[in-house]
FITIKOL-99881 format. One record per atom (N, C-alpha, C, CB): residue number from 1; residue in one letter; chain; z, y, x. Coordinates in steps of 0.001 Angstrom, whole numbers, plus 524288, in hexadecimal, padded with zeros to 5 digits. Glycine has a CB too. Layout:
BEGIN
NUM/A/A/Z/Y/X .
...
//
This chain:
BEGIN
1/M/A/2BD98/65BCA/C8B50 .
1/M/A/2BF5F/65BC3/C85F4 .
1/M/A/2BDA4/656CD/C832D .
1/M/A/2BD5D/6608C/C8316 .
2/S/A/2B90A/654C7/C8467 .
2/S/A/2B72F/65010/C81D5 .
2/S/A/2BA61/64B48/C835E .
2/S/A/2B17D/64F2C/C831E .
3/C/A/2BD32/64B79/C87C9 .
3/C/A/2C063/646FC/C895C .
3/C/A/2C51C/64646/C85C1 .
3/C/A/2C23B/647A5/C8F07 .
4/Y/A/2C698/64A48/C82D9 .
4/Y/A/2CAF2/649DE/C7F31 .
4/Y/A/2C949/647B8/C79E2 .
4/Y/A/2CD79/64F24/C7E7C .
5/R/A/2C445/6481D/C78A0 .
5/R/A/2C26B/64675/C737A .
5/R/A/2C2DB/64091/C72BB .
5/R/A/2BCC9/64828/C72B1 .
6/I/A/2C1A7/63D8F/C76A0 .
6/I/A/2C1CE/637CF/C7621 .
6/I/A/2C763/635EA/C752F .
6/I/A/2BF8D/6352E/C7B1B .
7/P/A/2CB4D/6378B/C7862 .
7/P/A/2D0A2/635CA/C7742 .
7/P/A/2D29C/637AA/C71EF .
7/P/A/2D44D/637B0/C7B82 .
8/L/A/2D133/63C77/C7064 .
8/L/A/2D2EA/63E68/C6B50 .
8/L/A/2D069/63B4A/C66E4 .
8/L/A/2D19A/6443A/C6ABF .
9/A/A/2CB6E/63A1D/C6765 .
9/A/A/2C8BE/63702/C636B .
9/A/A/2CB08/63184/C6324 .
9/A/A/2C2D9/636BF/C6491 .
10/A/A/2CC40/62F43/C679C .
10/A/A/2CE8E/62A01/C67B8 .
10/A/A/2D3EE/62A0A/C6528 .
10/A/A/2CEF8/627F7/C6D65 .
11/A/A/2D702/62E07/C6659 .
11/A/A/2DC3C/62E6D/C6404 .
11/A/A/2DBDF/62F26/C5E23 .
11/A/A/2DF4C/632F9/C6673 .
12/A/A/2D846/6325E/C5C57 .
12/A/A/2D79C/63338/C56B8 .
12/A/A/2D5DF/62E34/C540E .
12/A/A/2D3A1/6379B/C55B0 .
13/G/A/2D24B/62B4F/C5679 .
13/G/A/2D087/6265D/C5444 .
13/G/A/2D4DA/62255/C540A .
13/G/A/2CC05/6243F/C5763 .
14/L/A/2D805/6221F/C5827 .
14/L/A/2DC6B/61E7A/C583E .
14/L/A/2E063/61FE6/C540E .
14/L/A/2DF08/61E71/C5DA5 .
15/T/A/2E165/624E6/C5355 .
15/T/A/2E503/626AC/C4F4A .
15/T/A/2E31C/62500/C49E7 .
15/T/A/2E5A9/62CA4/C4F81 .
16/L/A/2DE1F/625B6/C48D3 .
16/L/A/2DBF4/62419/C43C7 .
16/L/A/2DC46/61E35/C4310 .
16/L/A/2D64A/625E4/C4348 .
17/L/A/2DB5C/61B3F/C473A .
17/L/A/2DBB2/61593/C46F3 .
17/L/A/2E13A/613D5/C45AF .
17/L/A/2D9E5/61321/C4C11 .
18/V/A/2E509/61619/C4865 .
18/V/A/2EA81/614AA/C477F .
18/V/A/2EC35/6162E/C4202 .
18/V/A/2EE10/61748/C4B8D .
19/L/A/2EAB7/61AD3/C402D .
19/L/A/2EC38/61C87/C3AF5 .
19/L/A/2E9AE/61933/C36BB .
19/L/A/2EAC7/62238/C3A2C .
20/G/A/2E51E/61728/C37C0 .
20/G/A/2E259/61401/C33E7 .
20/G/A/2E412/60E63/C33B0 .
20/G/A/2DCB9/6142C/C34F6 .
21/M/A/2E711/60C98/C378E .
21/M/A/2E8C8/60728/C37A9 .
21/M/A/2ED67/60666/C3405 .
21/M/A/2EA38/6057B/C3D3D .
22/P/A/2EDAB/601E5/C314E .
22/P/A/2F23A/600E9/C2E0E .
22/P/A/2F711/6002E/C316B .
22/P/A/2F15A/5FC1B/C2A9B .
23/S/A/2FB62/6020D/C2F7F .
23/S/A/30043/601B3/C3264 .
23/S/A/302A4/5FC4B/C31E3 .
23/S/A/3041C/605D0/C307F .
24/A/A/304CC/5FA52/C3627 .
24/A/A/3078C/5F551/C3602 .
24/A/A/30CB7/5F5F8/C332C .
24/A/A/30872/5F32D/C3B97 .
25/A/A/30E6F/5FAD5/C327F .
25/A/A/31365/5FBE0/C2FE6 .
25/A/A/31276/5FE04/C2A6B .
25/A/A/316B0/5FFBB/C331E .
26/A/A/30EC6/5FBD6/C279E .
26/A/A/30D9B/5FD9E/C2253 .
26/A/A/3123F/5FCA2/C1EC2 .
26/A/A/308B5/5FAE1/C202F .
27/A/A/312CB/5FFE8/C1AD3 .
27/A/A/3171B/5FF59/C1722 .
27/A/A/316DB/5FA06/C147D .
27/A/A/316F9/603BF/C1305 .
28/P/A/31B62/5F7BD/C136B .
28/P/A/31B63/5F298/C10EF .
28/P/A/3195E/5F2EF/C0B59 .
28/P/A/320E5/5F03D/C10FD .
29/D/A/31714/5EEAA/C098B .
29/D/A/3153D/5EE69/C042D .
29/D/A/319E0/5EE3D/C007D .
29/D/A/311AF/5E9A4/C0358 .
30/S/A/3192B/5F07C/BFBE9 .
30/S/A/31D45/5F048/BF7F5 .
30/S/A/31AC9/5EF73/BF2A1 .
30/S/A/3209E/5F557/BF803 .
31/D/A/31DF3/5ED9D/BEF01 .
31/D/A/31C6E/5ED34/BE990 .
31/D/A/3213A/5EE97/BE652 .
31/D/A/31A4C/5E796/BE835 .
32/E/A/3212E/5ED59/BE14C .
32/E/A/32582/5EEEB/BDDE6 .
32/E/A/32AB4/5EC48/BDF35 .
32/E/A/32420/5EDC2/BD857 .
33/Q/A/32AB6/5E846/BE28E .
33/Q/A/32F89/5E593/BE405 .
33/Q/A/331E2/5E789/BE922 .
33/Q/A/32E86/5DFD0/BE471 .
34/G/A/32EF5/5EA9B/BEC20 .
34/G/A/330D7/5EC82/BF126 .
34/G/A/32CC9/5EB9A/BF55A .
34/G/A/335FA/5E9DC/BF2A1 .
35/Y/A/32E98/5EB02/BFA30 .
35/Y/A/32B07/5EA41/BFE8D .
35/Y/A/329AF/5E478/BFF1F .
35/Y/A/32D6F/5EC60/C03A7 .
36/V/A/324A1/5E360/BFF63 .
36/V/A/322B4/5DE04/BFFC0 .
36/V/A/324A0/5DB8B/C04DB .
36/V/A/31C9E/5DDE1/BFF71 .
37/N/A/32651/5D6A2/C0489 .
37/N/A/32850/5D3AD/C0909 .
37/N/A/32CDA/5D66C/C0BC1 .
37/N/A/323F3/5D2C1/C0CF1 .
38/S/A/33052/5D8B1/C08B4 .
38/S/A/334C2/5DB90/C0ADC .
38/S/A/339B3/5DA43/C07DE .
38/S/A/333BF/5E178/C0AB8 .
39/T/A/33E11/5DAD2/C0A6F .
39/T/A/3431E/5DA60/C07CF .
39/T/A/343B4/5DEA7/C03BA .
39/T/A/3479F/5DAA7/C0BCA .
40/A/A/3413D/5E318/C0494 .
40/A/A/34180/5E787/C00F3 .
40/A/A/33DB9/5E69A/BFC6D .
40/A/A/34032/5ECC5/C03CC .
41/R/A/33ECF/5E26A/BF98E .
41/R/A/33B75/5E0B8/BF53E .
41/R/A/33ED3/5DDC0/BF14C .
41/R/A/336D2/5DD39/BF743 .
42/C/A/33DF2/5DEB9/BEC52 .
42/C/A/340E1/5DC0B/BE838 .
42/C/A/33DFC/5D711/BE6A1 .
42/C/A/341B4/5DFAD/BE36A .
43/S/A/340F5/5D327/BE521 .
43/S/A/33EA1/5CE36/BE36C .
43/S/A/33C3D/5CEDC/BDDFF .
43/S/A/342C3/5C9C7/BE366 .
44/D/A/33917/5CB13/BDC6B .
44/D/A/3368A/5CB43/BD74B .
44/D/A/33A79/5CB72/BD2D1 .
44/D/A/332FA/5C68F/BD6A0 .
45/S/A/33F0F/5C91B/BD392 .
45/S/A/342F0/5C8F7/BCF5E .
45/S/A/34624/5CDFF/BCF02 .
45/S/A/34692/5C45D/BD028 .
46/N/A/34566/5D193/BD2B1 .
46/N/A/34838/5D688/BD2C0 .
46/N/A/3449A/5DB0D/BD15A .
46/N/A/34AB4/5D776/BD81F .
47/T/A/346E7/5DF57/BCFBF .
47/T/A/34406/5E41F/BCEA6 .
47/T/A/3449E/5E7B7/BD356 .
47/T/A/345FF/5E6D1/BC985 .
48/T/A/3404F/5E9D7/BD540 .
48/T/A/34085/5ED8D/BD994 .
48/T/A/341E3/5F2E9/BD760 .
48/T/A/33B3A/5EDB6/BDCA3 .
49/I/A/34641/5F500/BD91B .
49/I/A/347F6/5FA27/BD760 .
49/I/A/3455A/5FE5A/BDAB8 .
49/I/A/34DFF/5FAA1/BD7A9 .
50/E/A/34596/5FDB0/BDFE2 .
50/E/A/34305/6013D/BE381 .
50/E/A/342C7/5FEAA/BE8D9 .
50/E/A/345EB/60690/BE3C9 .
51/F/A/33F18/60088/BEC06 .
51/F/A/33ECE/5FEBE/BF16B .
51/F/A/33C63/602FE/BF4C1 .
51/F/A/33BA3/5F9A0/BF1D9 .
52/G/A/33DB6/602E6/BF9C8 .
52/G/A/33BA9/606E8/BFD38 .
52/G/A/33C53/6058F/C02ED .
52/G/A/33E3D/60C00/BFC19 .
53/S/A/339E3/608C8/C0627 .
53/S/A/33A10/60823/C0BD1 .
53/S/A/33B9E/60D3E/C0E61 .
53/S/A/334C3/60642/C0DEF .
54/T/A/33E98/60CBE/C1283 .
54/T/A/33FB4/61116/C1601 .
54/T/A/33D26/60FAA/C1B2F .
54/T/A/345D0/61221/C169B .
55/E/A/33DCE/612DA/C1F1E .
55/E/A/33BAB/61175/C243B .
55/E/A/33E4E/60C9E/C2671 .
55/E/A/33C43/61600/C2808 .
56/A/A/34320/60B83/C24CE .
56/A/A/3461F/6073E/C2715 .
56/A/A/34740/602BA/C2360 .
56/A/A/34B1C/6094E/C2915 .
57/S/A/34671/6036B/C1E4F .
57/S/A/3481E/5FF83/C1A7E .
57/S/A/34445/5FEE1/C1609 .
57/S/A/34D63/600F1/C1856 .
58/R/A/34490/5FA51/C1383 .
58/R/A/341F2/5F95C/C0E84 .
58/R/A/34629/5F75A/C0AD2 .
58/R/A/33D36/5F552/C0F0F .
59/V/A/34610/5F94B/C05FB .
59/V/A/34A27/5F7FB/C0239 .
59/V/A/347CF/5F726/BFCD4 .
59/V/A/34E56/5FC49/C0209 .
60/A/A/349FB/5F364/BF9F7 .
60/A/A/348B2/5F2BC/BF46D .
60/A/A/34DC7/5F238/BF162 .
60/A/A/34516/5EDDB/BF385 .
61/I/A/34DF1/5F481/BECC2 .
61/I/A/3524A/5F3C8/BE920 .
61/I/A/3501E/5F094/BE497 .
61/I/A/354B0/5F938/BE733 .
62/C/A/3529F/5EC18/BE3A1 .
62/C/A/350DB/5E873/BDF97 .
62/C/A/3551A/5E7D2/BDB80 .
62/C/A/34F66/5E315/BE1FC .
63/E/A/35376/5E6C3/BD6AE .
63/E/A/35727/5E5A3/BD280 .
63/E/A/35634/5E013/BD0AC .
63/E/A/3569B/5E99C/BCDE4 .
64/G/A/35A54/5DCEC/BD0DE .
64/G/A/359EA/5D779/BCF38 .
64/G/A/35A0C/5D6FD/BC957 .
64/G/A/35E44/5D43F/BD199 .
65/P/A/358D1/5D24E/BC74E .
65/P/A/358DD/5D169/BC1A9 .
65/P/A/35E3A/5D26A/BBF38 .
65/P/A/35728/5CBDD/BC07F .
66/D/A/3625B/5D1FF/BC265 .
66/D/A/367B2/5D2EA/BC085 .
66/D/A/36940/5D8AC/BC0A0 .
66/D/A/36B83/5CFCE/BC3C7 .
67/G/A/365B1/5DC21/BC26E .
67/G/A/366CC/5E1BE/BC29E .
67/G/A/3694C/5E38B/BC7AC .
67/G/A/36A40/5E331/BBE32 .
68/D/A/36A5F/5DFE3/BCB48 .
68/D/A/36C98/5E15B/BD057 .
68/D/A/36852/5E372/BD3ED .
68/D/A/36F62/5DCA6/BD2E8 .
69/F/A/369C8/5E72D/BD745 .
69/F/A/36613/5E97C/BDAEA .
69/F/A/366A6/5E708/BE04C .
69/F/A/366D8/5EF68/BDB3C .
70/Q/A/3625F/5E6F7/BE32E .
70/Q/A/3625B/5E4CB/BE86E .
70/Q/A/35F86/5E88F/BEC18 .
70/Q/A/35FBE/5DF51/BE881 .
71/Y/A/361D5/5E960/BF0AA .
71/Y/A/35F79/5EC71/BF4E8 .
71/Y/A/35CF6/5E88C/BF898 .
71/Y/A/363A4/5EFFF/BF7D7 .
72/R/A/357F0/5E93D/BF9A5 .
72/R/A/35516/5E5D2/BFD43 .
72/R/A/352BF/5E94C/C0183 .
72/R/A/350B0/5E28B/BFA59 .
73/G/A/354F3/5E912/C063D .
73/G/A/3533F/5EC8A/C0A67 .
73/G/A/351B7/5E9A1/C0F4C .
73/G/A/35771/5F05F/C0BA8 .
74/V/A/34E72/5EC26/C1258 .
74/V/A/34CDC/5EA08/C176B .
74/V/A/34C5A/5EE86/C1B48 .
74/V/A/3479E/5E6ED/C16FC .
75/R/A/34E4E/5EDA5/C1FFA .
75/R/A/34DCD/5F179/C2434 .
75/R/A/3488D/5F078/C26DD .
75/R/A/35280/5F114/C283C .
76/V/A/3453E/5F46D/C2738 .
76/V/A/33FE4/5F3DA/C2912 .
76/V/A/33F9B/5F212/C2EC5 .
76/V/A/33D02/5F8F7/C2871 .
77/R/A/342EB/5F42B/C322C .
77/R/A/34249/5F31E/C37C4 .
77/R/A/34329/5ED6E/C3948 .
77/R/A/345F6/5F678/C3ACC .
78/D/A/3467D/5EA99/C3667 .
78/D/A/34784/5E52D/C37F8 .
78/D/A/3475A/5E146/C3375 .
78/D/A/34CC0/5E4DB/C3A93 .
79/G/A/34645/5E31B/C2EB8 .
79/G/A/345D7/5DF96/C2A46 .
79/G/A/34B07/5DDB7/C2818 .
79/G/A/342B1/5DB04/C2BC6 .
80/A/A/34F66/5E00D/C29C0 .
80/A/A/35481/5DE79/C27BA .
80/A/A/354A9/5DF72/C21DA .
80/A/A/35900/5E179/C2A89 .
81/R/A/35667/5DB7F/C1EE8 .
81/R/A/3567F/5DBC7/C1931 .
81/R/A/35C0A/5DC80/C1729 .
81/R/A/35416/5D6DA/C16D2 .
82/L/A/35C6E/5DF09/C12A8 .
82/L/A/36175/5DFCF/C1023 .
82/L/A/3609D/5DF99/C0A40 .
82/L/A/36403/5E519/C11D5 .
83/I/A/36325/5DBD5/C07BC .
83/I/A/362C1/5DB3C/C0210 .
83/I/A/36850/5DB82/BFFEB .
83/I/A/35FF2/5D5EB/C007B .
84/L/A/3693A/5DF73/BFC99 .
84/L/A/36E7A/5E084/BFA96 .
84/L/A/36E57/5E1C5/BF4C3 .
84/L/A/370FB/5E50A/BFD99 .
85/S/A/372C4/5E11F/BF231 .
85/S/A/37361/5E316/BECDE .
85/S/A/3737E/5E905/BED2B .
85/S/A/37877/5E0E1/BEA31 .
86/A/A/3717F/5EB8B/BE927 .
86/A/A/37168/5F146/BE913 .
86/A/A/3736D/5F336/BE3D1 .
86/A/A/36BCC/5F363/BEA20 .
87/E/A/37529/5F80C/BE3D3 .
87/E/A/3770B/5FAA7/BDF16 .
87/E/A/37401/5FFB5/BDE5F .
87/E/A/37D0D/5FBBF/BDF63 .
88/R/A/372E6/60108/BD972 .
88/R/A/3706E/60614/BD849 .
88/R/A/374B7/60A23/BD7AD .
88/R/A/36CF4/605C9/BD33B .
89/T/A/37402/60EA0/BDA38 .
89/T/A/377CE/612DC/BD9CC .
89/T/A/37678/6164E/BD51B .
89/T/A/377EF/61625/BDEE3 .
90/D/A/379F3/619D2/BD3C4 .
90/D/A/37904/61D76/BCF78 .
90/D/A/37450/620FC/BD080 .
90/D/A/37DD7/620C8/BCE88 .
91/S/A/3731C/621E9/BD57D .
91/S/A/36EA9/62547/BD6E4 .
91/S/A/3697D/6224B/BD6D6 .
91/S/A/36F87/627AF/BDC4C .
92/G/A/369A9/61D24/BD5F4 .
92/G/A/364E0/61A0F/BD5D9 .
92/G/A/36392/61775/BDAFC .
92/G/A/36075/61D67/BD445 .
93/A/A/3669C/61885/BDF11 .
93/A/A/365D0/615F2/BE41D .
93/A/A/36804/61069/BE3CA .
93/A/A/36876/61919/BE8A9 .
94/F/A/366BD/60D3E/BE79D .
94/F/A/368D4/607E9/BE7F5 .
94/F/A/36BD5/6076D/BED08 .
94/F/A/36461/603B7/BE7A6 .
95/V/A/37062/604D7/BECCA .
95/V/A/373B0/60431/BF15E .
95/V/A/374E2/5FE69/BF21C .
95/V/A/378CD/60766/BF0D5 .
96/A/A/3742A/5FCA1/BF6F9 .
96/A/A/3758C/5F74F/BF885 .
96/A/A/3794F/5F7C8/BFD17 .
96/A/A/37090/5F3F4/BFA02 .
97/E/A/37D1A/5F436/BFD6C .
97/E/A/3810D/5F484/C0187 .
97/E/A/38141/5EF67/C0488 .
97/E/A/38675/5F5CF/BFF37 .
98/N/A/381A5/5EFDB/C09BE .
98/N/A/3820E/5EB52/C0D26 .
98/N/A/385FF/5EC83/C1170 .
98/N/A/37CA5/5E9D7/C0F81 .
99/E/A/38A99/5EA0E/C111F .
99/E/A/38EB4/5EAA5/C150F .
99/E/A/38FFC/5F064/C1623 .
99/E/A/38D11/5E7F6/C1A1F .
100/G/A/3907B/5F377/C1202 .
100/G/A/391EC/5F8F1/C1279 .
100/G/A/38D59/5FCB0/C1320 .
100/G/A/3957C/5F992/C16EC .
101/V/A/388C5/5FAAD/C144C .
101/V/A/38422/5FDFE/C14DD .
101/V/A/3816B/5FE44/C0F95 .
101/V/A/38054/5FBD8/C1932 .
102/E/A/38056/6030B/C0DD0 .
102/E/A/37DAF/603D4/C08D1 .
102/E/A/3780D/60568/C09B0 .
102/E/A/38080/607F7/C058C .
103/Y/A/3749C/60317/C068F .
103/Y/A/36F0B/60444/C0691 .
103/Y/A/36DDA/606BD/C014D .
103/Y/A/36B9A/5FF3A/C0792 .
104/T/A/36C89/60BBF/C014A .
104/T/A/36B7C/60E93/BFC7E .
104/T/A/365A8/60FB0/BFC1E .
104/T/A/36EAE/613B1/BFC40 .
105/V/A/36343/60DB1/BF7F4 .
105/V/A/35DBF/60EAB/BF6EB .
105/V/A/35D8C/61324/BF307 .
105/V/A/35AD9/609A3/BF4C8 .
106/A/A/35C4B/617CA/BF507 .
106/A/A/35C16/61C88/BF1DB .
106/A/A/35666/61E41/BF141 .
106/A/A/35F6F/620F6/BF45A .
107/A/A/35581/6222F/BEE1B .
107/A/A/35036/623FB/BECF2 .
107/A/A/34D3F/625D9/BF1C1 .
107/A/A/3506C/6284E/BE901 .
108/K/A/34FF3/6282A/BF588 .
108/K/A/34D45/62A68/BFA11 .
108/K/A/34DD8/62744/BFF0F .
108/K/A/34F3A/62FC3/BFB02 .
109/S/A/351AF/623A5/BFF44 .
109/S/A/352A1/620F9/C0435 .
109/S/A/3560E/61C22/C038D .
109/S/A/35525/624B1/C080D .
110/L/A/3562F/61913/C07B8 .
110/L/A/359E4/614C7/C084E .
110/L/A/35E44/616F6/C0BAD .
110/L/A/35749/60FAE/C0AD4 .
111/I/A/36314/616AB/C09AE .
111/I/A/36793/618D2/C0C7B .
111/I/A/36B1D/61453/C0E00 .
111/I/A/36A95/61CEF/C091A .
112/I/A/36C38/613E7/C1317 .
112/I/A/36F97/60FC5/C1517 .
112/I/A/3748F/61269/C16F8 .
112/I/A/36CDE/60C88/C199B .
113/S/A/37905/610BB/C14B8 .
113/S/A/37DF0/61355/C15FB .
113/S/A/38259/60F6B/C16B5 .
113/S/A/37F5D/6173A/C11B8 .
114/L/A/3864E/61128/C1984 .
114/L/A/38B16/60E30/C1A53 .
114/L/A/38F7D/611B3/C1880 .
114/L/A/38BCD/60C6F/C2038 .
115/G/A/391CF/61056/C140B .
115/G/A/395BB/613C4/C11BC .
115/G/A/39339/618EE/C1041 .
115/G/A/39A56/614A7/C1586 .
116/E/A/3958C/61D2E/C11F6 .
116/E/A/39380/6226C/C10D6 .
116/E/A/38F6F/62431/C14D2 .
116/E/A/397F2/62658/C10B0 .
117/K/A/38EBF/62136/C190D .
117/K/A/38B38/622CC/C1D46 .
117/K/A/385BE/62089/C1C78 .
117/K/A/38D6A/6210A/C2298 .
118/V/A/381D6/62406/C1C43 .
118/V/A/37C62/62253/C1BE3 .
118/V/A/37AA3/620B1/C2156 .
118/V/A/378C2/626C5/C199D .
119/I/A/3792F/61BCA/C21D6 .
119/I/A/3773E/619C3/C26D4 .
119/I/A/3719B/61B7E/C279F .
119/I/A/377A7/613B4/C2705 .
120/R/A/36E89/61AF1/C2375 .
120/R/A/36900/61C45/C23BE .
120/R/A/36704/61D92/C1E51 .
120/R/A/365CD/617C2/C2629 .
121/E/A/363A0/62173/C1DFF .
121/E/A/360D2/62291/C192E .
121/E/A/35B05/62233/C1A6C .
121/E/A/3624F/62816/C16E3 .
122/E/A/3585A/61E95/C17C3 .
122/E/A/352E0/61D7C/C18CD .
122/E/A/34F92/61F51/C1429 .
122/E/A/35207/61790/C19DC .
123/P/A/34C98/62386/C14CD .
123/P/A/3493B/62566/C1085 .
123/P/A/344F4/62166/C0F48 .
123/P/A/346BB/62ABC/C11F4 .
124/W/A/34379/62117/C0A5C .
124/W/A/33F51/61D82/C08BD .
124/W/A/33A17/61F47/C0AEB .
124/W/A/33F0C/61D24/C02C0 .
125/V/A/33728/61B9F/C0CF0 .
125/V/A/331C2/61C79/C0E7E .
125/V/A/32E46/61AD9/C09F0 .
125/V/A/33060/6195C/C1397 .
126/D/A/3302F/61705/C06FE .
126/D/A/32D57/614BC/C0299 .
126/D/A/3317A/61319/BFEA9 .
126/D/A/329C2/60FF1/C0455 .
127/F/A/330CD/6147B/BF9AA .
127/F/A/334C1/6131F/BF5B9 .
127/F/A/3321D/611FB/BF092 .
127/F/A/338CC/6178F/BF510 .
128/H/A/333B7/60DC3/BEE00 .
128/H/A/3315B/60C0F/BE917 .
128/H/A/33597/60B0F/BE509 .
128/H/A/32E06/60719/BE9EC .
129/S/A/33497/60CBF/BE03C .
129/S/A/33800/60B9F/BDBCD .
129/S/A/334A3/60946/BD77D .
129/S/A/33AED/610AE/BD9DB .
130/P/A/3332A/60447/BD801 .
130/P/A/32F8A/601F3/BD441 .
130/P/A/3318D/601C4/BCEA7 .
130/P/A/32E3B/5FC92/BD5F3 .
131/N/A/336AD/601B2/BCDE1 .
131/N/A/338CE/60147/BC89A .
131/N/A/33B5F/60644/BC6C2 .
131/N/A/33CAB/5FCE9/BC858 .
132/S/A/3399A/60AB8/BC8D9 .
132/S/A/33BEB/60FB4/BC748 .
132/S/A/3399F/611B5/BC22A .
132/S/A/33B24/613C0/BCB8D .
133/G/A/335E2/60ECA/BC004 .
133/G/A/33369/61085/BBB37 .
133/G/A/32E5B/61362/BBC47 .
133/G/A/3370F/613F6/BB829 .
134/S/A/32E10/61600/BC0CD .
134/S/A/32952/618DE/BC217 .
134/S/A/325C6/615C5/BC5A9 .
134/S/A/32AAB/61E04/BC499 .
135/G/A/327CE/61183/BC7F8 .
135/G/A/324B9/60E61/BCB8E .
135/G/A/32325/61162/BD064 .
135/G/A/31FF4/60C5A/BC8DD .
136/T/A/32651/61523/BD1F3 .
136/T/A/324D0/61882/BD63F .
136/T/A/325FD/6161C/BDB8C .
136/T/A/32788/61DA9/BD5C4 .
137/T/A/322CA/61785/BDF32 .
137/T/A/323A5/61651/BE4AA .
137/T/A/32419/61B88/BE761 .
137/T/A/31F25/612D8/BE70D .
138/T/A/32832/61C39/BEA55 .
138/T/A/32918/62132/BECDB .
138/T/A/328F0/62084/BF2BA .
138/T/A/32E4E/6238A/BEB23 .
139/T/A/325EB/623BD/BF54F .
139/T/A/32629/62421/BFAF1 .
139/T/A/32855/6298C/BFC01 .
139/T/A/320A2/62336/BFDA3 .
140/P/A/32D38/629CD/BFDE2 .
140/P/A/32FAD/62EE6/BFE9E .
140/P/A/32C64/63276/C0212 .
140/P/A/33515/62E3E/C00F9 .
141/S/A/32C1F/6376B/C007F .
141/S/A/32933/63B2E/C03A2 .
141/S/A/32C96/63CE8/C082C .
141/S/A/32773/63FF1/C0050 .
142/T/A/32A16/63DBB/C0C91 .
142/T/A/32CE9/63F4C/C1139 .
142/T/A/32929/641F0/C14FB .
142/T/A/32F95/63A92/C13D2 .
143/T/A/32B3D/6452F/C1855 .
143/T/A/327FA/647A6/C1C44 .
143/T/A/32867/644D0/C2173 .
143/T/A/32978/64D5A/C1CEC .
144/S/A/32BE9/64116/C21DF .
144/S/A/32C9A/63E3E/C26C2 .
144/S/A/32888/639F8/C2744 .
144/S/A/33219/63BEB/C2717 .
145/P/A/3259C/639D0/C2B9D .
145/P/A/32196/635D8/C2C30 .
145/P/A/323C8/6305B/C2C83 .
145/P/A/31E65/636F0/C30EE .
146/T/A/328AB/62FAA/C2E1F .
146/T/A/32ADB/62A6A/C2E81 .
146/T/A/32BF4/6281A/C2925 .
146/T/A/32FD5/62A7E/C31B9 .
147/K/A/32CA7/62B44/C2535 .
147/K/A/32DD2/62951/C1FFD .
147/K/A/32912/626CF/C1D68 .
147/K/A/32FDA/62DB6/C1C9A .
148/T/A/3245F/6282F/C1F2B .
148/T/A/31FB0/62617/C1CC9 .
148/T/A/31D58/6219A/C1FF3 .
148/T/A/31BB6/62A60/C1C1F .
149/A/A/31FDC/62029/C2438 .
149/A/A/31DDC/61BE4/C276E .
149/A/A/31E1B/616CB/C2452 .
149/A/A/32102/61B6A/C2C9E .
150/P/A/31A04/6138C/C24A8 .
150/P/A/31A19/60EA5/C21C7 .
150/P/A/31E33/60AF4/C23F5 .
150/P/A/314BF/60C10/C21EA .
151/L/A/3203A/6079B/C208F .
151/L/A/32419/603C7/C2227 .
151/L/A/3216F/5FF19/C24A9 .
151/L/A/3276B/6020E/C1D7A .
152/P/A/3242C/5FC69/C281D .
152/P/A/321E7/5F7B6/C2A60 .
152/P/A/3219D/5F366/C2649 .
152/P/A/32517/5F5E3/C2F21 .
153/P/A/31E6D/5EF61/C2749 .
153/P/A/31E18/5EB10/C239D .
153/P/A/3234A/5E820/C2369 .
153/P/A/3199F/5E758/C2521 .
154/P/A/32419/5E4E4/C1F6F .
154/P/A/328FF/5E1EE/C1F20 .
154/P/A/329DB/5DEA4/C2406 .
154/P/A/328FE/5DE68/C1A47 .
155/L/A/32EB3/5DE2B/C259E .
155/L/A/3301F/5DB0C/C2A26 .
155/L/A/330C6/5D556/C288C .
155/L/A/33530/5DD25/C2CAE .
156/P/A/3306B/5D1AE/C2C47 .
156/P/A/33123/5CC2B/C2AFB .
156/P/A/3363F/5CB10/C2814 .
156/P/A/330F4/5C8F6/C2FE6 .
157/A/A/33A63/5CDEF/C2944 .
157/A/A/33F64/5CD29/C26A8 .
157/A/A/33F22/5CE8B/C20E0 .
157/A/A/34395/5D064/C294E .
158/E/A/33B49/5D1B0/C1F60 .
158/E/A/33ABB/5D337/C19E2 .
158/E/A/337A7/5CF45/C16C1 .
158/E/A/33821/5D87B/C197B .
159/E/A/3344E/5CC3A/C1931 .
159/E/A/330E3/5C8A3/C165E .
159/E/A/33415/5C53B/C12B4 .
159/E/A/32DBF/5C539/C1A31 .
160/G/A/3322D/5C49E/C0E09 .
160/G/A/334D5/5C15F/C0A32 .
160/G/A/3399B/5C3D6/C07E1 .
160/G/A/3364A/5BC61/C0C8F .
161/G/A/33A3E/5C8F6/C086D .
161/G/A/33EE4/5CBA4/C067C .
161/G/A/33EBC/5CCC7/C00BD .
161/G/A/33FA5/5D093/C0957 .
162/G/A/33B03/5CA9F/BFDE1 .
162/G/A/33A74/5CBE8/BF858 .
162/G/A/33E49/5C93F/BF4D2 .
162/G/A/33531/5CA9E/BF698 .
163/G/A/34149/5C582/BF6A0 .
163/G/A/344A6/5C26B/BF32B .
163/G/A/349CA/5C48E/BF207 .
163/G/A/34568/5BD6F/BF544 .
//
């Protein structure tokens, strides 16, 4: 019986060591403009309306001095960037269109659709509305462990995306 104690103690110690180490995939830093060093960030001359992250994307909605809205998105897996004009819908969501594909930034998720067909709906892992009047930051509640996983750091393709 004592021969099992050493491997169990070693495994428990290793588990504590791994849990105590900082993750290389820590969530990206953010401030009132969006995600630092990311395309999903509004410039100093724009007002940040909202920004958020899903497991696959980071998005910011910015309002320019002229009152026009801009969708600033990045795909996490490869750093692909997309910057488009956006419109506010009657429901308060924002929609940007690129070659027939619509990107809808809604309260609960990012919805990517082609015509009437939803290609993907990505629930928010992290969502911020700095100019909502309440200054609230919302992290959607969920029971799925994948929804709370931290996002990887910004990719090289995102660096300098603040402009």
